[in-house]
C-alpha positions as CSV (number, residue, x, y, z in Angstrom):
1,X,269.5,-25.5,184.9
2,X,268.3,-22.3,186.6
3,X,265.1,-20.7,185.5
4,X,266.5,-17.3,186.3
5,X,269.9,-16.3,187.2
6,X,271.2,-13.0,188.6
7,X,274.5,-11.8,187.2
8,X,276.4,-9.2,189.2
9,X,279.1,-7.6,186.7
10,X,280.9,-4.6,188.4
11,X,282.4,-3.9,184.9
12,X,283.8,-0.6,184.5
13,X,286.2,-0.8,181.5
14,X,283.4,-0.2,179.1
15,X,283.1,3.5,180.1
16,X,286.7,3.8,181.8
17,X,285.2,5.0,185.0
18,X,286.1,2.8,188.2
19,X,283.3,4.5,190.1
20,X,280.9,2.0,188.3
21,X,282.5,-0.8,190.6
22,X,280.9,1.1,193.7
23,X,277.6,1.5,191.9
24,X,277.4,-2.0,191.2
25,X,278.1,-3.2,194.7
26,X,275.1,-0.7,196.1
27,X,272.8,-2.0,193.3
28,X,273.6,-5.6,194.0
29,X,272.6,-4.8,197.7
30,X,269.4,-3.0,197.1
31,X,267.6,-5.0,194.4
32,X,265.0,-7.6,195.7
33,X,266.3,-11.1,196.6
34,X,263.7,-13.0,194.8
35,X,264.3,-16.7,194.1
36,X,267.3,-16.2,191.3
37,X,270.6,-17.7,191.7
38,X,273.3,-15.1,192.0
39,X,276.5,-15.5,190.1
40,X,279.2,-12.8,190.5
41,X,281.2,-12.4,187.2
42,X,284.9,-11.7,188.1
43,X,286.1,-8.4,186.8
44,X,289.6,-7.0,186.7
45,X,290.2,-4.3,189.2
46,X,293.6,-3.4,188.2
47,X,292.8,0.2,187.6
48,X,296.1,1.3,186.9
49,X,296.9,-1.4,184.2
50,X,294.0,-0.4,181.8
51,X,296.1,1.9,179.2
52,X,296.1,0.0,175.9
53,X,297.0,0.9,172.5
54,X,293.9,-0.7,171.1
55,X,291.4,1.3,169.6
56,X,288.7,0.5,172.1
57,X,290.0,1.1,175.7
58,X,290.2,-2.2,177.7
59,X,289.6,-4.2,174.9
60,X,291.4,-7.3,176.0
61,X,290.0,-7.2,179.5
62,X,286.5,-6.6,178.1
63,X,286.8,-9.5,175.7
64,X,287.9,-11.8,178.3
65,X,285.0,-10.8,180.8
66,X,282.6,-11.1,178.1
67,X,283.8,-14.6,177.2
68,X,283.6,-15.4,181.1
69,X,280.0,-14.3,181.1
70,X,279.1,-16.4,177.9
71,X,280.6,-19.5,179.6
72,X,278.5,-18.9,182.7
73,X,275.2,-18.6,180.5
74,X,276.2,-21.7,178.6
75,X,276.8,-23.6,181.8
76,X,273.7,-22.6,183.6
77,X,271.4,-22.4,180.6
78,X,268.7,-20.0,182.3
79,X,265.4,-19.1,180.9
80,X,265.8,-15.5,182.2
81,X,268.7,-13.5,183.2
82,X,269.0,-10.3,185.4
83,X,272.1,-8.4,185.0
84,X,273.6,-5.8,187.5
85,X,276.3,-3.6,186.2
86,X,278.4,-1.7,185.9
87,X,278.6,0.0,182.7
88,X,276.2,-0.5,179.7
89,X,278.4,-3.0,178.1
90,X,277.4,-5.8,180.6
91,X,274.3,-6.4,178.5
92,X,275.8,-7.5,175.5
93,X,276.4,-11.2,176.5
94,X,273.2,-11.9,178.2
95,X,271.1,-10.4,175.4
96,X,273.1,-12.2,172.9
97,X,272.3,-15.5,174.8
98,X,268.7,-14.8,175.0
99,X,268.3,-13.9,171.3
100,X,269.7,-17.2,170.6
101,X,267.4,-19.0,173.1
102,X,264.2,-17.4,171.7
103,X,265.0,-16.6,168.2
104,X,262.6,-14.5,166.0
105,X,260.2,-13.5,168.6
106,X,262.6,-11.9,170.8
107,X,263.2,-8.2,171.0
108,X,265.1,-5.4,173.1
109,X,263.9,-2.4,174.7
110,X,266.8,0.1,175.3
111,X,265.7,2.3,178.1
112,X,268.3,4.9,177.8
113,X,268.8,8.7,177.1
114,X,271.5,7.6,174.6
115,X,271.4,5.0,172.0
116,X,274.8,3.2,172.5
117,X,274.9,2.7,168.7
118,X,278.3,4.2,167.8
119,X,281.2,2.0,166.4
120,X,285.1,2.0,166.8
121,X,285.7,4.7,164.4
122,X,283.4,7.0,166.6
123,X,284.2,6.2,170.1
124,X,286.8,4.4,172.1
125,X,284.4,3.3,174.9
126,X,282.5,0.1,174.5
127,X,279.4,1.1,176.3
128,X,278.7,3.7,173.7
129,X,278.6,1.0,171.0
130,X,277.1,-2.0,172.9
131,X,273.6,-1.9,171.1
132,X,275.5,-1.5,167.7
133,X,277.5,-4.7,168.7
134,X,274.0,-6.6,169.2
135,X,273.1,-5.4,165.9
136,X,276.2,-6.5,164.2
137,X,277.0,-2.9,163.3
138,X,279.5,-2.0,166.1
139,X,283.0,-2.9,166.8
140,X,284.6,-5.8,164.8
141,X,285.8,-8.0,167.6
142,X,282.6,-7.5,169.5
143,X,280.0,-7.6,166.8
144,X,277.2,-10.4,167.7
145,X,277.4,-13.6,165.4
146,X,273.5,-13.5,165.4
147,X,272.5,-9.8,165.2
148,X,269.3,-8.6,166.2
149,X,267.2,-7.0,163.5
150,X,266.7,-3.3,163.7
151,X,262.8,-3.9,163.9
152,X,263.4,-5.9,167.0
153,X,264.9,-2.8,168.9
154,X,262.9,-0.1,170.6
155,X,264.7,3.0,172.0
156,X,262.9,4.2,175.0
157,X,263.5,7.5,176.6
158,X,265.8,8.5,173.8
159,X,266.7,12.2,173.6
160,X,266.3,12.2,170.0
161,X,266.7,15.8,169.4
162,X,270.0,15.6,171.0
163,X,271.4,12.9,168.8
164,X,275.3,13.3,168.0
165,X,277.0,12.5,164.8
166,X,278.1,9.0,166.6
167,X,274.4,8.4,167.0
168,X,273.6,8.4,163.3
169,X,272.7,4.7,163.0
170,X,269.6,5.3,164.9
171,X,268.5,7.2,161.7
172,X,270.3,5.0,159.1
173,X,268.7,1.9,160.4
174,X,265.4,3.3,161.1
175,X,265.1,2.1,164.7
176,X,261.9,2.8,166.4
177,X,262.2,5.1,169.4
178,X,259.9,7.0,172.1
179,X,261.2,10.0,173.7
180,X,260.7,11.0,177.2
181,X,257.8,13.6,176.2
182,X,255.9,10.7,174.4
183,X,256.2,8.4,177.4
184,X,255.1,11.0,179.7
185,X,251.6,10.7,178.2
186,X,251.5,7.0,177.2
187,X,253.5,3.7,176.9
188,X,251.4,2.9,173.7
189,X,254.4,3.5,171.4
190,X,256.2,0.4,173.2
191,X,253.1,-1.7,173.3
192,X,252.5,-0.9,169.7
193,X,255.9,-1.9,168.7
194,X,255.6,-5.1,170.6
195,X,252.4,-5.9,168.6
196,X,253.5,-5.0,165.5
197,X,256.8,-6.9,165.6
198,X,255.1,-10.1,167.2
199,X,257.5,-9.9,170.0
200,X,256.8,-12.6,172.8
201,X,260.0,-12.4,174.8
202,X,261.5,-9.1,175.7
203,X,264.8,-8.0,177.3
204,X,265.2,-4.4,178.7
205,X,268.5,-2.6,179.0
206,X,267.8,0.0,181.8
207,X,270.5,2.7,181.9
208,X,269.6,4.5,184.9
209,X,270.7,7.8,183.4
210,X,267.4,7.6,181.4
211,X,266.1,9.3,184.6
212,X,266.1,12.9,185.3
213,X,268.7,14.1,187.9
214,X,265.9,16.2,189.4
215,X,264.2,12.9,190.2
216,X,267.0,10.3,190.8
217,X,270.2,11.2,192.2
218,X,272.6,8.2,191.6
219,X,273.4,8.7,188.1
220,X,276.4,10.4,186.4
221,X,274.8,13.6,185.4
222,X,273.7,14.2,189.1
223,X,277.3,14.7,190.2
224,X,277.0,17.3,193.1
225,X,277.8,20.9,191.8
226,X,277.9,19.8,188.2
227,X,276.7,22.5,185.6
228,X,274.5,20.5,183.5
229,X,275.2,22.9,180.6
230,X,278.7,21.5,180.7
231,X,277.8,17.8,180.8
232,X,278.7,17.2,177.3
233,X,275.9,14.6,176.4
234,X,272.0,14.3,176.7
235,X,270.6,14.2,180.1
236,X,267.6,11.9,180.9
237,X,264.0,13.2,181.6
238,X,262.1,10.4,182.9
239,X,261.0,9.8,186.4
240,X,261.4,6.8,188.2
241,X,257.5,6.4,188.6
242,X,257.2,6.6,184.8
243,X,259.7,3.9,184.3
244,X,258.3,1.6,186.8
245,X,254.8,1.9,185.0
246,X,256.6,1.2,181.7
247,X,258.3,-1.7,183.0
248,X,255.0,-3.1,184.4
249,X,253.0,-2.5,181.1
250,X,255.7,-4.2,179.1
251,X,255.7,-7.1,181.5
252,X,252.1,-7.5,181.0
253,X,252.5,-7.3,177.1
254,X,255.4,-9.8,176.7
255,X,257.3,-12.4,178.6
256,X,260.2,-10.3,180.2
257,X,263.2,-12.6,179.9
258,X,266.0,-10.2,180.5
259,X,266.5,-7.3,182.7
260,X,269.6,-5.1,182.9
261,X,270.3,-2.2,185.4
262,X,273.3,-0.3,184.1
263,X,275.5,2.7,185.3
264,X,274.3,3.5,188.7
265,X,276.4,6.2,190.1
266,X,275.8,6.8,193.8
267,X,277.8,10.1,194.3
268,X,277.4,10.2,198.1
269,X,278.7,6.8,198.7
270,X,281.6,7.3,196.2
271,X,282.6,10.5,197.7
272,X,282.4,9.1,201.4
273,X,284.4,6.0,200.4
274,X,287.1,8.2,198.8
275,X,287.1,10.4,201.9
276,X,287.5,7.6,204.3
277,X,290.3,5.9,202.3
278,X,292.5,8.9,203.2
279,X,292.5,7.8,206.8
280,X,295.4,5.7,207.9
281,X,293.2,3.8,210.4
282,X,291.7,2.1,207.4
283,X,294.8,1.1,206.2
284,X,296.4,-0.5,209.4
């Protein structure tokens, strides 16, 4: 049994974006080494084989990769799990495992500009419904068998005023949230939620796109020359300094047993890789 394990999951099928693979490689290289055992979860890299007739893109592949992750967790039986993605769907199996481990005093902080709470009638991409799956309200074949209670979920950094019809479950389930504007002043909404719901163990899903592209460049909406008005989804507004302060505050208020970093998009590295791949010397 390992006290803490680090899962590296370069999963891209949840958002159908192969660039998440490069993001996962770079993220794995830059996080602190620590003492956690590192396990690389195998991910299908057959980018050309992903067209499927299922309602959810890449469904069969995603189910298989999730089952592999569950098997690793069942074998290792860690107390804590660090997960490095990959798209946001990499959080599902680790958070499900941690919920089973810790029970009624376990909670989840979803640090994301978007709530990822749609279902398969509203989206084809698993990374847009992963939190709904953990709540048992998402895609039938992905829903957790031990769903979280809505009161044990806190949405942090949520762009609430830009919720879309596919995000309606935030309101329907009355999930607690704190906007970037609130968190720029104080982390108290998060700390109050922890205390009010008797959260003793917490897992944090950190989608890097909760950050402002003016502050952090390796995220989807920071693509060079992108007109942000044409992005098509809410853009994060938090700073790395604010998020670091928040993570430290949560770590002092509860036992941080899970941390996912998801959806890194290092555009310079991606574009340089694509440019170099065109040179025959790299294919000889």
